[in-house]
DRENBA-505009 format. One line per 4 residues: number of its first residue (from 1); their letters; for each residue z, x, y of C-alpha. Coordinates in nm, 3 decimals, padded with zeros to 5 digits. Each point is the difference from the previous one (the first is absolute). Layout:
REM DRENBA-505009
NUM> a> Z X Y; ...
REM end
This chain:
REM DRENBA-505009
1> mkks> -15.203 -11.012 -04.666; -00.289 -00.207 -00.048; -00.119 -00.181 00.341; -00.078 -00.360 -00.080
5> ktil> -00.371 -00.091 00.091; -00.039 -00.184 00.312; -00.251 -00.253 00.158; -00.046 -00.135 00.382
9> vngk> 00.118 -00.330 00.085; -00.077 -00.093 00.346; -00.017 00.363 00.074; 00.344 00.079 -00.155
13> dfpl> 00.077 00.207 -00.283; 00.115 -00.199 -00.341; 00.139 00.200 -00.238; -00.096 -00.133 -00.346
17> spdr> 00.335 00.108 -00.134; 00.119 -00.056 -00.378; 00.165 -00.329 00.099; -00.221 -00.127 00.212
21> tevl> -00.310 00.031 -00.266; 00.278 -00.147 -00.233; 00.013 -00.335 00.211; -00.398 00.003 00.068
25> dili> -00.079 00.008 -00.369; 00.246 -00.320 -00.042; -00.178 -00.199 00.265; -00.338 00.110 -00.144
29> gayp> 00.124 -00.120 -00.335; 00.136 -00.298 00.082; -00.267 -00.112 00.264; -00.343 00.152 -00.059
33> nqtt> -00.260 00.003 00.275; 00.321 -00.130 00.242; 00.069 00.222 00.323; 00.214 -00.239 00.189
37> fsrs> 00.342 -00.130 -00.155; 00.295 -00.215 00.086; 00.349 00.124 -00.015; 00.073 -00.213 -00.299
41> eikd> -00.309 00.122 -00.161; 00.117 00.379 00.047; 00.338 -00.079 -00.110; -00.127 -00.206 -00.316
45> atdg> -00.241 00.274 -00.105; 00.326 00.297 00.050; 00.283 -00.184 -00.145; 00.139 -00.098 00.347
49> ylpy> -00.063 00.337 00.179; -00.184 00.032 00.340; -00.059 00.336 00.060; 00.082 00.109 00.369
53> wiks> -00.330 00.151 00.092; -00.175 -00.369 -00.044; 00.215 -00.094 00.269; 00.058 00.275 00.184
57> skyp> -00.138 -00.008 00.392; -00.139 00.326 -00.036; -00.300 -00.156 -00.152; -00.191 -00.302 00.077
61> fkek> 00.021 -00.210 -00.353; 00.209 -00.310 00.156; -00.202 -00.273 00.143; 00.033 -00.382 00.022
65> evgg> -00.112 -00.204 -00.248; -00.322 -00.177 00.036; 00.050 -00.362 00.061; 00.395 -00.004 -00.020
69> ngvv> 00.290 00.149 00.155; 00.087 00.260 -00.289; -00.059 00.373 -00.030; -00.241 00.177 -00.204
73> fnlt> -00.053 00.353 -00.060; -00.393 00.149 00.012; 00.004 00.307 -00.227; -00.402 00.046 00.015
77> qvlg> -00.032 00.278 00.163; 00.272 00.191 -00.244; -00.148 -00.159 -00.312; -00.368 00.113 00.110
81> gyng> 00.134 00.373 00.051; 00.209 -00.033 -00.328; -00.280 -00.155 -00.211; -00.275 00.189 00.127
85> gysq> 00.095 00.346 00.126; 00.171 00.179 00.261; -00.108 -00.059 00.377; -00.162 00.292 00.212
89> ggdt> 00.105 -00.129 00.355; -00.054 -00.342 00.204; 00.179 -00.308 00.073; -00.100 -00.132 -00.365
93> vvpi> -00.015 00.121 -00.321; -00.301 00.174 -00.065; -00.041 -00.007 -00.436; -00.086 00.330 -00.154
97> pikk> -00.169 -00.014 -00.343; 00.158 00.187 -00.269; -00.206 00.105 -00.277; 00.178 -00.035 -00.350
101> eepv> -00.104 00.282 -00.246; -00.048 -00.152 -00.321; 00.019 00.158 -00.378; -00.312 00.140 -00.115
105> gvav> -00.223 -00.189 -00.264; 00.240 -00.326 00.082; -00.194 -00.316 00.081; 00.231 -00.183 00.284
109> pata> -00.081 -00.363 -00.002; -00.059 -00.181 00.328; 00.355 -00.190 00.107; 00.036 -00.310 00.131
113> apmn> 00.142 -00.063 00.375; 00.368 -00.090 00.012; 00.072 -00.312 -00.072; 00.329 -00.249 -00.117
117> mpva> -00.094 -00.149 -00.365; 00.260 -00.211 -00.178; 00.067 00.045 -00.386; -00.249 -00.261 -00.121
121> aats> -00.295 00.146 00.168; -00.351 -00.066 00.042; -00.169 00.169 -00.275; -00.269 00.174 00.185
125> vnll> 00.253 00.205 00.133; 00.149 00.301 -00.202; 00.343 00.063 00.080; -00.011 00.336 -00.097
129> degi> -00.214 00.087 00.293; 00.139 00.236 00.266; 00.101 -00.242 00.302; 00.064 -00.326 -00.191
133> kiip> 00.344 -00.120 00.039; 00.134 -00.256 -00.263; 00.311 -00.141 00.218; 00.067 -00.352 -00.227
137> ekmv> -00.058 -00.320 00.213; 00.323 -00.193 00.099; 00.023 -00.306 -00.187; 00.106 -00.257 00.231
141> nyvp> 00.182 -00.228 -00.233; 00.192 00.299 -00.209; 00.341 -00.052 -00.037; 00.190 00.315 -00.073
145> fghy> 00.287 00.000 -00.275; 00.128 00.199 -00.293; 00.024 00.376 00.074; -00.240 -00.055 00.345
149> kdvk> 00.244 00.169 00.231; 00.078 00.302 -00.281; -00.373 00.062 -00.022; -00.041 -00.045 00.392
153> kiik> 00.273 00.279 00.083; -00.164 00.238 -00.257; -00.333 -00.021 00.116; 00.125 -00.009 00.360
157> skif> 00.205 00.317 -00.049; -00.351 00.218 -00.091; 00.240 00.169 -00.270; -00.172 00.083 -00.339
161> fpvf> 00.208 -00.234 -00.236; -00.192 -00.119 -00.341; 00.096 -00.364 -00.054; -00.055 -00.187 -00.329
165> vtgl> -00.031 -00.381 00.067; 00.045 -00.244 -00.342; 00.002 -00.353 -00.079; -00.153 -00.267 -00.122
169> sgng> -00.369 -00.129 00.081; -00.080 -00.179 00.323; 00.318 00.096 00.198; -00.140 00.138 00.268
173> ktlm> 00.059 00.392 -00.067; -00.384 00.134 00.126; 00.041 -00.250 00.275; 00.319 00.133 00.128
177> veqt> -00.148 00.356 00.023; -00.305 -00.115 00.162; 00.161 -00.222 00.259; 00.286 00.283 00.083
181> caal> -00.323 00.229 00.083; -00.151 -00.271 00.196; 00.280 -00.060 00.213; 00.085 00.401 00.042
185> krel> -00.366 00.023 00.079; -00.009 00.278 -00.265; -00.309 00.076 -00.237; 00.038 -00.068 -00.354
189> yrvn> -00.228 00.113 -00.292; 00.044 -00.238 -00.268; -00.094 00.123 -00.338; -00.063 -00.271 -00.329
193> itie> 00.126 00.208 -00.281; -00.170 -00.083 -00.349; -00.011 00.198 -00.338; -00.345 00.151 00.105
197> tded> 00.150 00.141 00.325; -00.011 00.385 00.036; 00.044 00.286 00.182; -00.347 -00.005 00.169
201> dlmg> 00.072 -00.364 00.102; 00.319 00.075 00.160; -00.059 00.368 00.133; -00.381 00.000 00.021
205> ghtl> -00.336 00.138 -00.119; -00.292 00.134 -00.023; -00.302 -00.282 00.096; -00.318 -00.006 00.127
209> ingn> -00.040 -00.071 00.376; -00.352 00.008 00.182; -00.115 00.190 -00.311; 00.279 00.275 -00.002
213> icfr> 00.243 00.047 -00.219; 00.317 -00.053 00.207; 00.389 00.021 -00.058; 00.129 -00.334 00.126
217> egpv> 00.376 -00.068 00.019; 00.203 -00.255 -00.176; 00.233 -00.248 00.190; 00.309 00.230 -00.119
221> ikam> -00.133 00.299 00.198; -00.147 -00.226 00.315; 00.379 -00.125 00.030; 00.147 00.321 -00.005
225> rkga> -00.211 00.113 00.276; 00.056 -00.279 00.193; 00.374 -00.005 -00.022; -00.057 -00.387 -00.172
229> vlll> 00.170 -00.240 -00.208; -00.171 00.010 -00.357; 00.065 -00.260 -00.235; -00.056 -00.001 -00.397
233> devd> -00.031 -00.320 -00.080; 00.084 -00.115 -00.370; 00.075 00.355 -00.075; 00.157 -00.083 -00.363
237> lgsn> -00.410 -00.097 -00.112; -00.071 00.356 00.055; 00.000 00.297 -00.289; 00.112 00.323 00.036
241> klmc> -00.282 00.150 00.210; 00.228 -00.106 00.253; 00.189 00.292 -00.024; -00.197 00.139 00.239
245> mqsv> 00.216 -00.129 00.245; 00.285 00.173 -00.103; -00.001 00.279 00.318; -00.098 -00.278 00.254
249> legk> 00.326 -00.198 -00.099; 00.210 00.298 00.047; -00.152 -00.002 00.383; -00.110 00.359 -00.090
253> gyli> -00.390 -00.033 00.043; -00.280 00.019 -00.281; -00.256 00.229 -00.037; -00.380 -00.107 -00.056
257> kktg> -00.080 00.191 -00.304; -00.364 -00.038 00.091; -00.035 00.156 00.371; 00.348 00.216 -00.059
261> ewvt> 00.166 -00.136 00.318; 00.358 -00.112 00.006; 00.066 -00.286 00.236; 00.337 -00.078 00.110
265> pkag> 00.096 -00.381 00.120; 00.020 -00.070 00.351; 00.320 -00.129 00.162; 00.077 -00.377 -00.088
269> ftvl> -00.186 00.023 -00.346; 00.165 -00.195 -00.277; -00.075 -00.144 -00.341; 00.124 -00.376 -00.119
273> atan> -00.083 -00.101 -00.331; -00.019 -00.364 -00.121; 00.049 -00.138 -00.373; 00.069 -00.300 -00.216
277> tkgq> 00.250 00.239 -00.219; 00.229 00.308 00.064; -00.293 00.198 -00.154; 00.143 -00.029 -00.378
281> gsed> -00.282 -00.265 -00.108; 00.018 -00.383 -00.056; 00.223 -00.103 -00.301; -00.091 -00.350 00.027
285> gkfi> -00.370 00.063 00.015; -00.037 -00.210 00.319; -00.106 00.345 00.209; -00.235 00.078 -00.252
289> gtqi> -00.190 00.373 00.068; 00.327 00.132 00.181; 00.087 00.334 -00.132; 00.298 00.202 -00.045
293> mnea> -00.006 00.243 00.255; 00.097 00.355 -00.034; 00.379 00.037 00.069; -00.096 00.304 00.241
297> mler> -00.222 -00.182 00.272; 00.272 -00.299 -00.007; 00.275 00.265 00.077; -00.206 00.082 00.325
301> fait> 00.023 -00.353 00.157; 00.308 00.011 00.246; 00.142 -00.361 -00.058; -00.125 -00.272 -00.198
305> mmqe> -00.003 -00.365 00.141; 00.029 -00.300 -00.170; -00.207 -00.294 00.142; 00.141 -00.354 -00.062
309> yppi> -00.152 -00.268 00.065; 00.079 -00.140 00.354; 00.312 -00.257 00.047; -00.066 -00.388 00.036
313> ktev> 00.038 -00.003 00.384; -00.276 00.295 00.054; -00.238 -00.131 -00.286; 00.002 -00.356 00.227
317> kilh> -00.073 00.201 00.268; -00.315 00.159 -00.138; -00.119 -00.286 -00.101; 00.054 -00.172 00.293
321> keme> -00.197 00.272 00.176; -00.308 -00.014 -00.248; -00.030 -00.373 00.078; 00.005 00.055 00.379
325> ltgd> -00.281 00.190 00.009; -00.218 -00.326 -00.067; 00.200 -00.263 00.148; 00.286 -00.211 -00.081
329> vdee> 00.245 00.092 -00.214; 00.152 -00.197 -00.301; 00.372 00.142 00.030; 00.112 -00.209 -00.302
333> fckk> -00.277 00.106 -00.244; 00.095 00.370 00.088; 00.361 -00.067 -00.051; -00.054 -00.157 -00.314
337> lvdw> -00.253 00.275 -00.116; 00.261 00.258 00.050; 00.283 -00.156 -00.173; -00.249 -00.108 -00.280
341> adii> -00.096 00.397 -00.032; 00.359 00.095 00.078; 00.122 -00.217 -00.318; -00.270 00.149 -00.226
345> rkty> 00.084 00.343 00.094; 00.330 -00.048 -00.127; -00.141 -00.110 -00.321; -00.222 00.259 -00.050
349> yega> 00.265 00.291 00.081; 00.224 -00.213 -00.284; -00.268 00.054 -00.255; -00.061 -00.369 -00.054
353> iddv> -00.363 00.010 00.149; -00.299 00.265 00.021; -00.135 -00.001 00.333; 00.108 -00.033 00.333
357> vttr> -00.106 -00.157 00.303; -00.061 00.290 00.269; 00.012 -00.022 00.362; -00.374 00.096 00.001
361> rlvh> -00.063 -00.319 -00.227; 00.173 -00.198 00.253; -00.202 00.098 00.280; -00.302 -00.084 -00.214
365> ivna> 00.130 -00.313 -00.065; 00.086 -00.097 00.357; -00.374 00.138 00.087; -00.174 -00.245 -00.241
369> frmf> 00.243 -00.257 00.133; -00.170 00.064 00.371; -00.349 -00.064 -00.177; 00.061 -00.249 -00.211
373> gdkl> 00.251 -00.168 00.147; 00.145 -00.078 -00.345; 00.362 00.101 -00.126; -00.064 -00.059 -00.370
377> ksis> -00.365 00.130 -00.012; 00.114 00.298 00.209; 00.296 00.104 -00.238; -00.187 -00.108 -00.346
381> mcis> -00.295 00.255 00.139; 00.168 00.267 00.073; 00.258 00.028 -00.299; -00.332 -00.095 -00.273
385> rfde> 00.005 00.364 -00.065; 00.320 -00.046 -00.183; 00.023 -00.120 -00.390; -00.043 -00.367 -00.014
389> etrn> 00.360 -00.035 -00.136; 00.170 00.186 00.347; -00.239 -00.164 00.196; 00.103 -00.359 -00.102
393> sild> 00.385 00.072 -00.003; -00.030 00.156 00.361; -00.195 -00.271 00.128; 00.250 -00.260 -00.148
397> lysk> 00.221 00.209 00.168; -00.135 -00.022 00.320; -00.048 -00.405 -00.040; 00.416 -00.035 -00.043
401> idag> 00.016 00.181 00.318; -00.241 -00.180 00.243; -00.010 -00.356 -00.097; -00.306 -00.053 00.168
405> vdln> -00.212 00.167 -00.228; -00.095 -00.229 -00.305; -00.136 00.200 -00.312; -00.107 -00.311 -00.163
409> aenp> -00.282 -00.050 00.296; -00.342 00.085 -00.055; -00.024 00.367 -00.149; -00.190 00.199 00.286
413> fdpn> -00.141 00.191 -00.300; -00.149 -00.297 -00.203; -00.376 00.082 -00.108; -00.071 -00.338 -00.041
417> apii> 00.115 -00.116 00.363; -00.288 -00.120 00.219; -00.056 00.225 00.281; 00.063 -00.138 00.326
421> dddl> 00.043 00.199 00.367; 00.080 -00.203 00.300; -00.167 00.266 00.182; -00.345 -00.069 -00.142
425> sdde> -00.210 -00.205 00.221; -00.402 -00.078 00.046; -00.011 00.173 00.303; -00.381 00.035 00.139
429> ndvp> 00.033 00.385 00.037; 00.093 00.039 -00.378; -00.256 00.185 -00.189; -00.088 -00.074 -00.325
433> l> 00.052 00.264 -00.296
REM end
């Protein structure tokens, strides 16, 4: 039987057994560059599990919280030894450098220091570099709805279970997956699929790094190796080149044909895909560019979730929280916007109108109102992408819902109207153009 490697913690042997290293890996992944943890932080990262060896009196991990009455667990010595090598003795861990053998003729680029990186990351950071964590940022104004709880259970289980999420545009499909990963502190690789997406984009390919031609792994391989969540966004826009994902969608791994390596997914890896169609194309032409997907690929998704627009009360809450970001909330405006959108959607489902006001569109209107302070102007600007007939009809509908809006008032888009800005003044600090 193979004996676990051991480090010294205050002169005592600390075996790095598989269950202990698994916990350490989870903590390192959830809290990079952190060595002291509260009880709640450990439980959040390990799904409610507090290992006995962390709270055991055998090792001096438990300490009083500085400036507080709580208890924290200082794992500095363990993490230092686990990351840097194995101790040779003494009261503290002495890291021993471990030299990694690299394949002959393969240039290995320098890697960045471990750090958290949100989905909307800085462009100066390569998210495919080693040590970069792409855990989405939590939105303080996010309101869960629809299949959020189901998606959370699937991702939290760490069971490989491919999910196809479909629904009309602007109803929070992608955001639901991102915020679920943010809540669970899970890494998320979001790949936006287009007709041009190919195997190299997904799996990786040869590229020039520091003057050397190297194989750089793609987001799918990175997600598999790290046990992360892979999100194929707008998957129905892709071509038959997505068929390279077949073995991945079976959870069996993938053969990198250019290197000969077989990559087996780490525990926790799973795939979610979002689409505006069910993979059968768009008959009405609303989602132009969507493809009829290969039936064999669709069959590999275990379940399909139909994402609807949120219920009225939930949608009002979404707009309410959006307004809260910058100050006062016009509750009456939020309610009337949602009632207006609900009527338009019912009319759309009946086939009497060609366009629909999405939840995303309502958020745009609220944000415009936060800036302009004018209801009619905010609505008009945000629905001007619709054709003139549709725009005028749904604008007229809103005027019937909100008696405070007068369509006969000055047209906010009248090119002949004089430009008046109450905020302009003769300031002595103004610099003429």
